[in-house]
C-alpha positions as CSV (number, residue, x, y, z in Angstrom):
1,X,0.2,0.0,0.0
2,X,2.9,2.4,0.3
3,X,3.0,2.5,-3.6
4,X,-0.7,3.0,-3.0
5,X,0.4,6.3,-1.0
6,X,3.2,7.8,-2.9
7,X,0.8,7.2,-6.5
8,X,-2.1,9.4,-5.3
9,X,0.0,11.8,-3.9
10,X,2.0,12.1,-7.1
11,X,-1.3,11.8,-8.7
12,X,-2.3,14.9,-6.9
13,X,0.5,16.9,-8.4
14,X,-0.3,15.8,-11.6
15,X,-4.0,16.7,-11.4
16,X,-3.7,19.7,-9.8
17,X,-1.0,21.1,-12.3
18,X,-3.5,20.0,-15.2
19,X,-6.4,21.2,-14.0
20,X,-4.8,24.6,-13.5
21,X,-5.0,25.1,-17.1
22,X,-8.4,24.7,-17.6
23,X,-9.5,28.4,-17.0
24,X,-6.4,29.6,-18.8
25,X,-5.7,27.9,-22.1
26,X,-8.8,29.6,-23.6
27,X,-8.2,32.9,-22.7
28,X,-4.5,33.0,-23.1
29,X,-5.2,31.3,-26.5
30,X,-7.8,34.4,-26.9
31,X,-5.3,37.0,-26.1
32,X,-3.0,35.3,-29.5
33,X,-6.1,36.1,-31.6
34,X,-7.8,32.8,-31.4
35,X,-11.2,33.0,-32.7
36,X,-13.5,30.1,-30.8
37,X,-13.6,27.8,-34.1
38,X,-9.8,27.8,-33.4
39,X,-9.9,27.3,-30.0
40,X,-12.3,24.5,-30.6
41,X,-9.9,22.7,-32.6
42,X,-6.7,23.3,-30.2
43,X,-8.7,21.5,-27.3
44,X,-10.0,18.5,-30.0
45,X,-6.1,18.2,-31.4
46,X,-4.7,17.9,-28.0
47,X,-7.3,14.9,-27.3
48,X,-7.1,13.4,-30.6
49,X,-3.0,12.8,-30.1
50,X,-3.8,10.8,-27.3
51,X,-4.8,7.9,-29.8
52,X,-1.2,7.1,-30.6
53,X,-0.4,7.4,-27.0
54,X,-3.3,5.2,-25.6
55,X,-2.6,2.4,-28.4
56,X,1.3,2.4,-27.4
57,X,0.4,2.8,-23.5
58,X,-1.8,-0.1,-23.8
59,X,0.8,-2.6,-25.0
60,X,3.5,-0.8,-23.5
61,X,1.9,-0.8,-20.1
62,X,1.3,-4.5,-19.5
63,X,5.2,-5.7,-21.5
64,X,7.6,-2.8,-19.6
65,X,5.3,-2.2,-16.0
66,X,3.7,1.5,-15.5
67,X,6.7,3.3,-13.7
68,X,8.7,3.9,-16.9
69,X,5.8,5.6,-18.3
70,X,4.2,7.5,-15.5
71,X,7.7,9.2,-15.0
72,X,8.3,10.0,-18.8
73,X,4.5,11.7,-19.6
74,X,5.5,13.6,-16.2
75,X,8.8,15.0,-17.3
76,X,7.9,15.6,-20.9
77,X,4.7,17.5,-20.3
78,X,6.2,19.6,-18.3
79,X,9.1,20.1,-20.6
80,X,6.2,21.4,-22.8
81,X,4.4,23.8,-20.3
82,X,8.3,25.4,-20.5
83,X,8.0,25.5,-24.4
84,X,4.5,27.0,-24.2
85,X,5.2,29.8,-21.7
86,X,7.3,31.5,-24.6
87,X,4.4,30.9,-27.6
88,X,3.2,34.0,-29.7
89,X,0.8,32.4,-32.1
90,X,-2.1,30.5,-31.9
91,X,-0.4,27.5,-34.2
92,X,2.3,27.6,-31.8
93,X,0.1,26.5,-29.4
94,X,-1.4,24.1,-31.4
95,X,1.6,22.0,-32.2
96,X,2.5,22.4,-28.3
97,X,-1.1,21.4,-27.1
98,X,-0.5,18.5,-29.6
99,X,2.2,17.4,-27.9
100,X,1.4,17.5,-25.3
101,X,-1.6,15.3,-25.7
102,X,0.4,12.0,-26.9
103,X,3.0,12.7,-23.8
104,X,0.0,12.3,-21.2
105,X,-1.7,9.7,-23.1
106,X,0.3,7.2,-21.1
107,X,-0.4,8.5,-17.7
108,X,-4.1,7.2,-16.9
109,X,-3.7,3.9,-18.5
110,X,-0.2,3.5,-16.7
111,X,-1.4,4.9,-13.2
112,X,-5.0,2.8,-13.6
113,X,-3.5,0.0,-14.3
114,X,-0.6,0.0,-11.4
115,X,-3.9,0.4,-9.0
116,X,-5.6,-2.5,-10.5
117,X,-1.9,-5.0,-9.9
118,X,-2.2,-3.9,-6.0
119,X,-4.5,-6.7,-5.7
120,X,-7.1,-9.2,-7.4
121,X,-9.7,-8.9,-5.3
122,X,-12.7,-6.8,-7.1
123,X,-14.0,-5.2,-4.1
124,X,-10.6,-3.4,-2.9
125,X,-9.9,-2.9,-7.2
126,X,-12.7,-0.2,-6.8
127,X,-11.8,1.1,-3.7
128,X,-8.3,1.3,-5.5
129,X,-10.5,3.5,-8.3
130,X,-12.4,5.4,-6.2
131,X,-9.0,6.8,-4.4
132,X,-7.9,7.6,-7.8
133,X,-11.3,9.5,-8.4
134,X,-11.4,11.1,-4.9
135,X,-7.1,12.8,-5.2
136,X,-8.6,13.5,-8.9
137,X,-11.0,16.0,-7.5
138,X,-9.4,16.9,-4.7
139,X,-7.0,18.5,-7.0
140,X,-9.2,19.5,-9.1
141,X,-11.2,21.5,-6.2
142,X,-8.9,23.8,-6.0
143,X,-6.6,23.8,-9.0
144,X,-8.9,25.7,-11.9
145,X,-8.9,28.8,-9.0
146,X,-5.5,28.5,-8.2
147,X,-4.6,28.9,-12.0
148,X,-6.9,32.1,-12.5
149,X,-5.3,33.3,-9.4
150,X,-1.5,32.7,-10.5
151,X,-2.5,34.1,-14.1
152,X,-4.1,37.1,-11.9
153,X,-0.8,37.8,-10.2
154,X,1.8,36.7,-12.6
155,X,0.0,36.6,-16.0
156,X,0.3,33.4,-18.2
157,X,4.0,33.6,-19.1
158,X,5.2,32.7,-15.8
159,X,2.3,31.0,-14.8
160,X,3.0,28.2,-17.5
161,X,6.5,28.4,-16.4
162,X,5.9,27.4,-12.8
163,X,3.4,24.4,-13.8
164,X,6.0,23.1,-16.2
165,X,8.8,23.1,-13.2
166,X,6.0,20.9,-10.8
167,X,5.4,18.6,-13.4
168,X,9.5,18.1,-14.0
169,X,9.8,18.0,-10.0
170,X,6.9,15.1,-9.9
171,X,8.8,12.7,-12.4
172,X,11.9,12.8,-10.4
173,X,10.3,12.1,-7.0
174,X,8.2,9.3,-9.0
175,X,11.4,7.9,-10.7
176,X,12.1,7.4,-6.8
177,X,9.2,6.3,-5.0
178,X,7.1,4.1,-7.6
179,X,7.9,0.7,-7.8
180,X,5.8,-1.8,-10.1
181,X,3.7,-4.2,-8.9
182,X,3.4,-8.1,-11.3
183,X,0.0,-8.5,-11.8
184,X,-1.8,-11.3,-9.1
185,X,-3.6,-14.1,-10.1
186,X,-7.6,-14.2,-9.8
187,X,-7.1,-17.7,-8.7
188,X,-5.2,-16.4,-5.4
189,X,-7.2,-17.3,-2.4
190,X,-8.1,-13.4,-1.2
191,X,-8.9,-13.0,-4.8
192,X,-13.1,-12.6,-4.9
193,X,-13.3,-11.8,-8.1
194,X,-16.9,-11.7,-9.1
195,X,-17.8,-13.8,-11.9
196,X,-17.6,-12.3,-15.2
197,X,-16.7,-13.4,-19.5
198,X,-13.0,-15.0,-20.2
199,X,-10.4,-13.8,-19.2
200,X,-8.6,-10.6,-21.0
201,X,-9.9,-7.4,-22.7
202,X,-11.6,-9.0,-25.3
203,X,-14.1,-10.2,-23.8
204,X,-15.2,-6.9,-23.0
205,X,-17.8,-5.4,-26.1
206,X,-16.7,-2.5,-27.9
207,X,-19.9,-0.8,-27.7
208,X,-19.4,-0.5,-23.5
209,X,-17.0,2.6,-24.2
210,X,-19.7,4.1,-25.9
211,X,-20.3,6.1,-22.6
212,X,-16.5,6.4,-22.0
213,X,-16.9,8.6,-25.4
214,X,-20.2,10.5,-23.8
215,X,-18.8,11.6,-20.6
216,X,-15.6,12.5,-21.9
217,X,-17.6,14.6,-25.0
218,X,-19.6,16.2,-22.7
219,X,-16.9,17.3,-20.1
220,X,-15.1,18.4,-23.2
221,X,-18.1,20.9,-24.2
222,X,-18.3,22.0,-20.5
223,X,-14.3,22.9,-20.7
224,X,-15.1,24.6,-23.8
225,X,-18.1,26.5,-23.0
226,X,-17.5,28.3,-19.5
227,X,-13.8,29.7,-20.3
228,X,-16.5,31.5,-23.0
229,X,-18.9,32.9,-20.8
230,X,-16.4,35.3,-19.3
231,X,-13.9,37.4,-20.4
232,X,-11.1,39.6,-18.3
233,X,-9.4,38.7,-15.2
234,X,-12.6,38.9,-13.3
235,X,-13.9,36.5,-15.8
236,X,-11.4,33.8,-15.8
237,X,-11.1,33.6,-12.0
238,X,-15.0,33.4,-12.4
239,X,-14.3,29.8,-15.0
240,X,-11.9,29.1,-12.4
241,X,-14.5,29.0,-9.5
242,X,-17.2,27.3,-11.7
243,X,-14.8,24.2,-12.8
244,X,-14.0,24.0,-8.7
245,X,-18.0,23.6,-8.1
246,X,-18.2,20.9,-10.4
247,X,-15.0,19.3,-8.7
248,X,-17.3,19.8,-4.9
249,X,-20.1,18.1,-6.4
250,X,-17.8,15.4,-7.2
251,X,-16.1,15.1,-4.1
252,X,-19.7,14.7,-2.3
253,X,-20.6,11.9,-3.7
254,X,-16.8,10.0,-3.7
255,X,-16.8,10.8,-0.4
256,X,-20.3,8.5,-0.1
257,X,-18.3,5.1,1.0
258,X,-21.2,2.7,0.7
259,X,-21.8,3.8,-3.0
260,X,-19.1,1.2,-3.9
261,X,-21.2,-1.8,-2.4
262,X,-23.3,-1.0,-5.4
263,X,-22.6,-2.7,-9.0
264,X,-20.3,-0.7,-11.4
265,X,-23.4,-1.1,-13.8
266,X,-25.7,0.2,-12.0
267,X,-23.5,3.5,-10.4
268,X,-22.0,3.7,-14.2
269,X,-26.0,3.4,-15.6
270,X,-27.6,5.8,-13.4
271,X,-24.8,8.4,-12.9
272,X,-24.6,9.0,-16.6
273,X,-28.5,9.2,-16.5
274,X,-28.2,11.8,-14.2
275,X,-25.1,13.5,-15.8
276,X,-27.9,13.4,-18.8
277,X,-30.1,15.2,-16.6
278,X,-28.5,17.7,-15.8
279,X,-26.6,19.1,-19.0
280,X,-30.3,19.7,-20.6
281,X,-31.3,21.5,-17.2
282,X,-28.8,23.9,-18.2
283,X,-29.6,23.4,-21.9
284,X,-33.3,24.7,-21.1
285,X,-31.8,27.6,-18.8
286,X,-33.9,26.0,-15.8
287,X,-34.6,28.8,-13.2
288,X,-31.8,27.6,-11.5
289,X,-28.4,29.5,-10.1
290,X,-25.9,28.1,-12.7
291,X,-23.3,27.0,-9.6
292,X,-26.4,24.5,-8.0
293,X,-26.5,22.9,-11.5
294,X,-22.8,22.6,-11.8
295,X,-22.7,21.2,-8.2
296,X,-24.8,18.3,-9.4
297,X,-23.3,17.9,-12.4
298,X,-20.0,17.1,-10.4
299,X,-22.1,14.8,-8.1
300,X,-23.5,13.0,-11.6
301,X,-19.5,12.5,-12.0
302,X,-18.1,11.7,-8.6
303,X,-20.9,8.6,-9.2
304,X,-20.1,7.4,-13.3
305,X,-16.6,8.2,-13.3
306,X,-14.8,5.5,-10.8
307,X,-17.4,3.5,-11.4
308,X,-16.3,2.7,-15.5
309,X,-13.0,1.7,-14.6
310,X,-14.2,-1.1,-12.0
311,X,-16.8,-2.1,-14.1
312,X,-14.0,-2.7,-16.8
313,X,-11.8,-4.4,-14.1
314,X,-14.8,-6.8,-13.5
315,X,-15.3,-7.2,-17.1
316,X,-11.4,-8.1,-18.4
317,X,-11.3,-11.3,-16.4
318,X,-8.1,-9.6,-14.5
319,X,-5.8,-9.6,-16.9
320,X,-4.1,-6.9,-20.0
321,X,-5.1,-3.8,-17.1
322,X,-2.6,-2.1,-19.5
323,X,-5.0,-2.6,-22.5
324,X,-8.0,-2.9,-21.3
325,X,-7.5,1.1,-19.8
326,X,-5.9,2.4,-22.9
327,X,-9.1,1.6,-24.7
328,X,-10.7,3.3,-21.9
329,X,-8.2,6.5,-22.7
330,X,-8.4,6.1,-26.3
331,X,-12.5,6.1,-25.5
332,X,-11.7,9.3,-23.3
333,X,-9.8,10.4,-26.4
334,X,-12.3,10.3,-28.9
335,X,-15.1,11.9,-26.8
336,X,-12.6,14.8,-25.6
337,X,-12.2,16.1,-29.2
338,X,-15.8,15.4,-30.6
339,X,-16.8,17.8,-28.1
340,X,-14.8,21.6,-28.4
341,X,-14.7,19.9,-32.2
342,X,-18.9,20.2,-32.2
343,X,-19.4,22.2,-29.6
344,X,-16.7,25.3,-31.5
345,X,-18.5,24.5,-35.1
346,X,-22.4,24.7,-33.7
347,X,-22.8,26.5,-30.8
348,X,-24.5,29.6,-33.5
349,X,-26.9,27.2,-34.6
350,X,-28.0,24.7,-31.0
351,X,-27.1,25.1,-27.3
352,X,-24.1,22.7,-26.9
353,X,-25.0,21.5,-23.7
354,X,-27.9,20.3,-25.3
355,X,-25.5,17.7,-27.7
356,X,-23.7,17.0,-24.2
357,X,-27.2,15.8,-23.4
358,X,-28.0,14.2,-26.5
359,X,-24.6,12.2,-26.2
360,X,-25.1,11.2,-22.8
361,X,-29.0,9.6,-23.7
362,X,-27.8,7.5,-26.4
363,X,-25.0,6.0,-24.7
364,X,-27.2,5.6,-21.3
365,X,-29.9,3.8,-23.8
366,X,-27.0,1.4,-25.3
367,X,-25.4,0.4,-22.3
368,X,-28.2,-1.9,-21.2
369,X,-29.0,-4.0,-24.3
370,X,-25.2,-5.7,-24.2
371,X,-25.4,-7.4,-20.4
372,X,-25.8,-11.3,-21.2
373,X,-28.5,-12.7,-19.2
374,X,-30.3,-11.5,-16.1
375,X,-28.5,-8.7,-14.0
376,X,-27.7,-10.2,-10.3
377,X,-24.2,-10.2,-8.3
378,X,-21.8,-9.0,-11.7
379,X,-22.6,-7.5,-15.1
380,X,-22.2,-9.9,-18.0
381,X,-22.1,-8.8,-21.6
382,X,-21.9,-10.1,-24.7
383,X,-18.3,-10.8,-26.2
384,X,-19.8,-9.7,-29.3
385,X,-21.1,-5.5,-29.7
């Protein structure tokens, strides 16, 4: 568990650093002369360059372990931020964000695979995934406001420079304290793996990944839209606060540890449904303060996001975690690419939040039709999508 504690610590720093950029990237691009459509392209390219990295991570993590990829991902991401602090043109920013998307693609599969290898017990694995979500959320509660505050006090250039060195320092510490853990056999007496499909990620139907695509698409729309609602230094601070409200909502449900006793399928399905309802409420302009809606949105995210990797662990049969989580990261990358691109191109015709609602509802509608047999203590999906 010592490795888990160190990993959570480094993940907190890394997530803090990365989420601190959310409220400042769009204003920074605008300050360079970028139009909303170009900003959508930039955010989409960041996500689409995740794909080759996700694919490489799937095979690399299973073969070489997680430590190497965690260290190199953090290190190169920090170096990219140092260069980003000196860009003077939107196209330069686009190139650097594309590179950053590639190098950071290795981080999530490597971390999730390392956490999953720490035990073969599905219940304990679920707790570790919830811990990952909790650390992620804790970092994202304060980091958007902190990033906005940094820019307000020291400007874009110094803020990116500082964040870059934080990532580099975190990479060096990870090199010293993170150790790889060999995969534990599900047949171990201590293992209490629920019955599921045959071993290997081949047992997971492809359409299961539609929901991660949808949730990531909706998040990409939110990340694109919130900064455009406000401008100027005061607007950046407001945007940072709004992102923090979403994270506080997620923290509320992640702290409800009793939810981990529920099946990951149930949590995934109902969490995504609640997420869709909140996006519809925002799109419809319900007479509810935006902060309250964002709080509810975060609470729904706090239910569904840790449930998805737990569901995949259950379906994977306890092997090839690297490939399983790399496909999950690919799904997230595809959604994160589609979200800003759709929002940037269609926001003049329809509310992007309505697009998020439609995408989520489509995914929620598809998911229940791919289980095999009656749903009891575990989720059974057909092996072919």
